[in-house]
C-alpha positions as CSV (number, residue, x, y, z in Angstrom):
1,M,-46.6,68.5,-57.1
2,A,-47.6,70.0,-60.4
3,T,-46.5,68.5,-63.7
4,A,-44.1,70.4,-65.9
5,H,-44.3,70.2,-69.7
6,L,-42.3,71.6,-72.6
7,I,-44.9,73.3,-74.7
8,A,-42.8,75.2,-77.2
9,V,-39.2,75.3,-78.4
10,G,-37.0,77.4,-80.7
11,S,-33.4,78.0,-81.7
12,S,-31.4,80.4,-83.7
13,P,-29.2,79.3,-86.6
14,L,-26.0,77.7,-85.3
15,G,-22.5,78.6,-86.5
16,K,-20.4,81.7,-86.9
17,T,-22.6,84.7,-87.3
18,D,-22.5,88.5,-87.2
19,L,-25.5,88.6,-84.9
20,P,-24.8,89.5,-81.2
21,G,-26.1,87.3,-78.4
22,R,-29.3,89.3,-77.8
23,D,-30.3,88.9,-81.5
24,L,-29.6,85.2,-81.5
25,F,-31.8,85.0,-78.4
26,S,-34.5,87.0,-80.2
27,T,-34.5,84.6,-83.1
28,A,-34.9,81.5,-80.8
29,L,-37.6,83.3,-78.9
30,A,-39.6,84.2,-82.0
31,E,-39.7,80.5,-83.1
32,A,-40.7,79.3,-79.7
33,F,-43.6,81.8,-79.5
34,E,-44.6,81.6,-83.1
35,E,-48.0,80.0,-82.3
36,L,-48.2,81.4,-78.7
37,P,-49.3,84.7,-77.3
38,D,-46.6,87.2,-76.5
39,P,-44.1,86.1,-73.8
40,A,-45.4,88.6,-71.3
41,D,-48.9,87.0,-71.6
42,V,-47.5,83.5,-71.0
43,V,-44.4,83.3,-68.7
44,D,-43.8,84.8,-65.3
45,G,-40.2,83.8,-64.8
46,L,-37.0,83.4,-66.8
47,Y,-33.7,81.5,-66.5
48,V,-30.9,81.9,-69.0
49,G,-27.9,79.7,-69.3
50,A,-24.7,81.6,-70.3
51,Q,-21.3,80.1,-69.8
52,S,-19.1,83.2,-69.8
53,E,-19.3,87.0,-69.8
54,R,-15.9,87.1,-71.6
55,Y,-17.2,86.6,-75.1
56,E,-19.2,89.9,-75.3
57,N,-18.2,91.5,-72.0
58,Q,-21.8,91.1,-70.8
59,I,-23.2,90.0,-67.4
60,M,-26.8,90.5,-66.2
61,H,-28.0,88.1,-68.9
62,G,-31.2,87.4,-66.9
63,T,-32.2,91.1,-67.0
64,L,-31.1,91.5,-70.6
65,M,-33.0,88.6,-72.0
66,A,-36.1,89.4,-70.0
67,E,-35.9,92.9,-71.5
68,W,-35.6,91.5,-75.0
69,A,-38.5,89.1,-74.4
70,G,-40.7,92.0,-73.4
71,L,-40.8,90.9,-69.7
72,R,-40.8,93.5,-66.9
73,N,-40.4,93.0,-63.2
74,V,-40.3,89.2,-63.4
75,P,-37.7,87.0,-61.7
76,A,-35.0,86.7,-64.3
77,E,-31.7,85.0,-63.5
78,R,-28.5,83.8,-65.2
79,V,-27.3,80.4,-64.2
80,E,-24.0,78.7,-65.1
81,A,-22.0,75.5,-64.7
82,C,-19.9,76.0,-67.9
83,A,-21.5,73.9,-70.6
84,A,-24.2,72.6,-68.3
85,A,-25.7,76.1,-68.1
86,G,-28.6,75.4,-70.4
87,A,-29.7,72.3,-68.6
88,L,-29.5,74.1,-65.3
89,A,-31.8,76.8,-66.7
90,L,-34.2,74.0,-67.7
91,K,-33.9,72.3,-64.3
92,N,-34.7,75.5,-62.5
93,A,-37.7,76.2,-64.7
94,V,-39.0,72.7,-64.1
95,R,-38.5,73.0,-60.4
96,D,-40.5,76.3,-60.2
97,V,-43.4,74.9,-62.2
98,R,-43.5,71.7,-60.3
99,A,-43.5,73.6,-57.0
100,G,-46.3,75.9,-58.1
101,V,-44.0,79.0,-57.9
102,H,-44.8,79.9,-61.5
103,D,-47.3,78.7,-64.1
104,A,-44.9,79.0,-67.0
105,V,-41.2,79.8,-67.2
106,L,-38.9,80.6,-70.1
107,A,-35.7,78.6,-70.0
108,C,-33.2,79.9,-72.5
109,G,-29.5,79.8,-73.3
110,V,-27.2,81.9,-75.4
111,E,-23.5,82.1,-76.3
112,K,-21.7,84.3,-78.8
113,M,-18.5,82.2,-78.8
114,T,-16.8,83.6,-81.8
115,A,-16.8,87.2,-80.5
116,G,-13.3,86.7,-78.9
117,G,-11.8,84.5,-81.6
118,T,-10.1,81.2,-80.9
119,E,-8.0,82.6,-78.1
120,G,-11.0,84.2,-76.4
121,A,-13.0,80.9,-76.5
122,T,-10.0,78.9,-75.3
123,N,-9.5,81.3,-72.3
124,A,-13.2,81.4,-71.5
125,L,-13.5,77.6,-71.5
126,G,-10.2,77.3,-69.5
127,A,-11.9,79.2,-66.6
128,A,-13.9,76.0,-65.9
129,F,-10.7,74.2,-64.9
130,E,-9.4,74.0,-61.4
131,R,-7.0,76.9,-61.1
132,A,-4.2,75.7,-58.8
133,L,-3.7,72.4,-60.5
134,E,-4.9,72.8,-64.1
135,Q,-5.3,76.4,-65.3
136,R,-1.8,77.3,-64.4
137,S,-0.4,74.4,-66.3
138,G,-1.8,75.9,-69.6
139,I,-3.9,72.8,-70.4
140,T,-6.8,73.3,-72.8
141,A,-10.1,71.6,-73.1
142,P,-9.1,69.4,-76.0
143,A,-5.9,68.4,-74.1
144,T,-7.9,67.5,-71.0
145,Y,-10.4,65.4,-72.9
146,A,-7.5,63.8,-74.7
147,L,-6.4,62.5,-71.3
148,L,-9.8,60.8,-71.0
149,A,-9.6,59.4,-74.5
150,R,-6.1,58.1,-74.1
151,R,-7.0,56.3,-70.9
152,Y,-10.2,54.9,-72.4
153,L,-8.3,53.5,-75.4
154,H,-5.8,52.0,-72.9
155,E,-8.3,50.3,-70.7
156,T,-10.6,49.0,-73.5
157,D,-10.1,47.5,-76.9
158,A,-11.4,50.7,-78.5
159,T,-9.3,52.4,-81.2
160,E,-9.1,55.8,-82.7
161,R,-11.0,54.5,-85.6
162,D,-13.9,53.6,-83.3
163,L,-14.0,57.2,-82.0
164,A,-13.9,58.4,-85.7
165,K,-17.0,56.3,-86.4
166,I,-18.9,58.3,-83.7
167,A,-18.0,61.5,-85.6
168,V,-19.2,60.0,-88.9
169,K,-22.5,58.9,-87.3
170,N,-23.2,62.3,-85.8
171,H,-22.3,64.2,-89.0
172,R,-24.7,61.9,-90.8
173,N,-27.4,62.7,-88.3
174,A,-26.7,66.4,-88.5
175,A,-27.1,66.3,-92.3
176,A,-30.8,65.4,-91.7
177,N,-31.2,68.2,-89.1
178,P,-32.0,71.6,-90.6
179,R,-30.9,73.2,-87.3
180,A,-27.4,71.8,-87.4
181,M,-24.3,73.8,-88.0
182,F,-22.8,71.1,-90.3
183,Q,-25.0,69.9,-93.1
184,D,-22.7,67.5,-94.8
185,A,-21.9,63.9,-94.0
186,V,-18.2,62.9,-93.7
187,D,-16.6,59.5,-94.3
188,I,-14.3,57.6,-92.0
189,E,-11.1,58.3,-94.0
190,T,-11.8,62.1,-93.8
191,V,-12.0,61.9,-90.1
192,M,-9.0,59.7,-89.7
193,D,-6.9,61.8,-92.0
194,A,-7.8,65.1,-90.3
195,P,-5.1,67.0,-88.3
196,D,-4.5,66.1,-84.7
197,V,-5.9,68.6,-82.2
198,A,-4.7,66.7,-79.0
199,P,-3.8,63.1,-79.8
200,P,-5.7,60.8,-80.0
201,L,-8.3,63.5,-80.7
202,K,-8.4,64.8,-84.2
203,L,-10.3,67.7,-85.8
204,Y,-13.5,65.8,-86.3
205,D,-13.4,64.4,-82.7
206,C,-14.0,67.9,-81.4
207,A,-17.2,70.0,-81.2
208,P,-16.9,73.3,-83.0
209,V,-16.9,76.8,-81.5
210,T,-20.5,77.9,-82.1
211,D,-22.7,81.0,-81.9
212,G,-26.3,80.2,-81.0
213,A,-29.3,80.4,-78.7
214,A,-32.2,78.2,-77.7
215,A,-35.5,78.8,-75.9
216,V,-37.9,76.4,-74.2
217,V,-41.3,77.2,-72.6
218,V,-42.0,75.1,-69.5
219,A,-45.6,75.2,-68.2
220,N,-48.0,73.4,-65.9
221,D,-51.1,71.4,-66.9
222,A,-53.5,74.3,-67.2
223,V,-51.2,76.4,-69.4
224,A,-50.2,73.4,-71.5
225,D,-53.9,72.5,-72.1
226,E,-54.9,76.1,-72.9
227,L,-52.1,76.9,-75.3
228,V,-51.1,73.7,-77.1
229,G,-52.9,70.7,-75.9
230,R,-51.3,67.6,-74.4
231,E,-50.6,66.0,-77.7
232,D,-48.2,68.8,-78.6
233,A,-46.6,69.0,-75.1
234,V,-43.8,66.8,-73.7
235,R,-43.8,66.0,-70.0
236,V,-40.6,66.5,-67.9
237,A,-40.9,63.3,-66.0
238,G,-37.5,63.2,-64.2
239,V,-34.7,65.5,-63.2
240,G,-31.3,64.8,-61.8
241,S,-28.1,66.8,-61.3
242,A,-24.7,66.1,-59.6
243,A,-21.5,67.9,-59.1
244,N,-18.5,65.7,-58.7
245,N,-15.1,67.4,-58.5
246,L,-13.4,70.1,-60.6
247,A,-9.9,68.7,-61.1
248,V,-9.6,65.9,-63.7
249,A,-6.5,64.6,-61.9
250,E,-8.6,63.6,-58.9
251,R,-11.2,61.4,-60.6
252,D,-11.7,58.1,-62.5
253,L,-11.0,59.1,-66.1
254,T,-13.1,56.3,-67.6
255,F,-16.2,56.3,-65.4
256,V,-18.3,59.5,-65.3
257,E,-19.6,59.1,-61.8
258,G,-21.5,62.4,-61.6
259,A,-23.3,61.7,-64.9
260,N,-24.3,58.2,-63.6
261,V,-25.7,59.8,-60.5
262,A,-27.6,62.5,-62.4
263,A,-29.1,60.0,-64.9
264,S,-30.0,57.5,-62.2
265,T,-31.7,60.2,-60.2
266,A,-33.7,61.3,-63.2
267,Y,-34.7,57.7,-64.0
268,E,-35.9,57.3,-60.4
269,D,-37.8,60.5,-60.5
270,A,-39.5,59.5,-63.7
271,G,-40.1,55.9,-62.7
272,V,-38.2,54.4,-65.6
273,D,-34.8,52.8,-66.2
274,A,-32.2,52.9,-69.0
275,A,-34.0,50.3,-71.0
276,D,-37.1,52.5,-71.4
277,I,-35.2,55.3,-73.1
278,D,-35.8,55.5,-76.9
279,V,-33.7,58.5,-77.8
280,A,-30.9,60.3,-75.9
281,E,-29.0,63.5,-76.4
282,V,-25.7,63.2,-74.6
283,H,-22.9,65.7,-74.2
284,D,-20.5,64.7,-77.0
285,A,-18.2,67.8,-76.8
286,F,-15.6,65.2,-77.9
287,T,-16.3,61.8,-79.5
288,V,-15.0,60.0,-76.4
289,C,-17.7,61.7,-74.3
290,E,-20.4,59.9,-76.3
291,A,-18.9,56.5,-75.5
292,L,-18.3,57.4,-71.8
293,L,-21.8,58.8,-71.3
294,A,-23.5,55.8,-73.0
295,E,-21.9,53.8,-70.3
296,A,-22.6,56.3,-67.5
297,A,-26.3,56.4,-68.5
298,E,-26.4,52.6,-68.3
299,F,-27.2,52.1,-71.9
300,A,-23.9,50.1,-72.6
301,P,-21.7,47.8,-70.6
302,K,-18.3,49.2,-69.6
303,G,-15.9,49.5,-72.5
304,R,-18.6,49.1,-75.2
305,G,-19.9,52.7,-75.4
306,I,-18.2,53.0,-78.8
307,E,-21.1,50.9,-80.2
308,T,-23.4,54.0,-80.2
309,V,-22.8,53.9,-84.0
310,E,-24.2,50.4,-84.4
311,A,-27.8,49.4,-85.0
312,P,-29.4,48.1,-81.8
313,E,-29.4,44.5,-83.1
314,D,-25.7,44.6,-83.8
315,R,-24.5,45.8,-80.4
316,S,-22.9,43.8,-77.7
317,P,-25.0,42.0,-75.1
318,G,-26.0,44.4,-72.3
319,W,-26.8,47.3,-74.6
320,T,-30.2,48.9,-74.8
321,D,-32.0,49.8,-78.0
322,V,-31.5,53.6,-77.5
323,H,-30.7,56.0,-80.4
324,I,-28.1,58.5,-79.4
325,N,-27.6,62.0,-80.6
326,T,-30.1,62.0,-83.5
327,S,-29.6,65.7,-83.7
328,G,-25.9,65.3,-84.7
329,G,-25.0,66.1,-81.1
330,L,-22.6,68.9,-80.0
331,K,-20.1,67.4,-82.5
332,A,-22.1,68.3,-85.6
333,R,-25.3,70.1,-84.6
334,G,-23.0,72.7,-82.9
335,H,-22.1,73.6,-79.3
336,P,-23.0,77.2,-78.3
337,I,-22.1,76.5,-74.7
338,G,-24.9,78.1,-72.7
339,A,-27.5,77.0,-75.2
340,T,-26.4,73.4,-75.6
341,G,-28.5,71.8,-72.9
342,L,-31.6,73.5,-74.3
343,L,-30.8,72.4,-77.8
344,Q,-30.9,68.9,-76.5
345,A,-34.4,69.6,-75.2
346,V,-35.4,71.0,-78.7
347,E,-34.3,67.7,-80.3
348,A,-36.2,65.6,-77.7
349,H,-39.3,67.7,-78.1
350,E,-39.2,67.2,-81.9
351,Q,-38.6,63.4,-81.6
352,L,-41.4,62.9,-79.0
353,T,-43.9,65.0,-80.9
354,G,-43.1,63.3,-84.3
355,R,-41.5,66.4,-85.9
356,A,-38.0,65.2,-86.4
357,G,-38.3,64.6,-90.1
358,D,-35.8,62.2,-91.7
359,R,-34.1,61.5,-88.4
360,Q,-37.4,60.5,-86.7
361,V,-37.1,57.5,-84.4
362,A,-40.2,55.3,-84.8
363,D,-42.5,55.1,-81.8
364,A,-40.2,57.2,-79.6
365,D,-42.0,58.1,-76.4
366,T,-39.2,58.5,-73.8
367,A,-36.0,60.6,-74.0
368,L,-33.0,61.3,-71.8
369,L,-30.9,64.5,-71.9
370,V,-27.4,64.6,-70.4
371,N,-25.6,67.9,-70.3
372,E,-22.2,68.3,-68.7
373,G,-20.3,71.3,-67.5
374,G,-16.6,71.6,-66.9
375,V,-14.5,68.6,-68.0
376,A,-16.7,65.5,-68.1
377,D,-17.7,65.1,-64.4
378,A,-17.5,68.5,-62.9
379,H,-21.3,69.1,-63.1
380,T,-24.0,67.1,-64.9
381,A,-27.7,67.7,-65.3
382,A,-30.1,65.1,-66.7
383,H,-33.7,65.1,-67.7
384,V,-36.2,62.4,-68.7
385,L,-38.9,63.5,-71.1
386,T,-42.0,61.5,-72.0
387,T,-45.0,61.8,-74.2
388,Q,-48.4,62.3,-72.4
């Protein structure tokens, strides 16, 4: 089996923009290929993550993005699993390179979420809910995650203030990330005094509607050596994915089983365990998700995932030394649905190549990415990345 490496990454600005999706993609592509030959001279396949065609009334994203990358007559496919679309694009690119199907593949993601306004985004996200039991009830994404948060607070000694601390930590990290949508730190009282969205979740507990794109080049040994050298490449050492069930009513609200399976599979594939992970980007679409995924990834004992905000030496026994969501996470970096999983890869690439600036984790050599689609456990993809 061939080895797959991330050899280049790029993103568009994140936030509300007048740019259409194709131009957001072009911006991310230009950064990824800034020091590489033209895409047509490097990659021979493309996967694009796009959550919904509703935002811009556009399907055929694979063909469209291949066209805008200057690629002709290459395999080019859209993949989706709601917010896990970007990670699935990465997973498929890694699979193809490992199998020798392609020497280099472009994994990208794009979403122009603001095109349909708040109502459009709400409806597009609601399509990920189980129709018979959930969609017809009128429940929204914040309301569904509020069920998880309410149950988590009930089963543990965590409080709303503990969730607020996660938002504070991630806004602080985003303020050190020039890619992030939000560039200002917030204090705990600002978070606690913010309006309710779906109690116990408040405004700052929720990731924003975001426009954005990301692009990652996945290549084999020969291409990596020729174009960037091993010191500037990051190895994809482990991959895992799992689909649990769609309806929230039919699962354990405080144990994200599918994420646990996906992360465990990626650990096994990479030959590591949770204690080996230095940095992790986990899917904090809502603050409670960061706590739940810290536990599902086996970084934290059950009920103590809220301690992601603490320095490793101040956490409860059973915690690892991992640093979580150094980018600011979905919460503060931004959450352009189809691009989110690839933005996680961008942060990991910068951390593992020593390019993360003021948010750099010292001696980081192993990273975990956890990207979820649907509500919490509907589909999860996980990747372990390592230095060479």
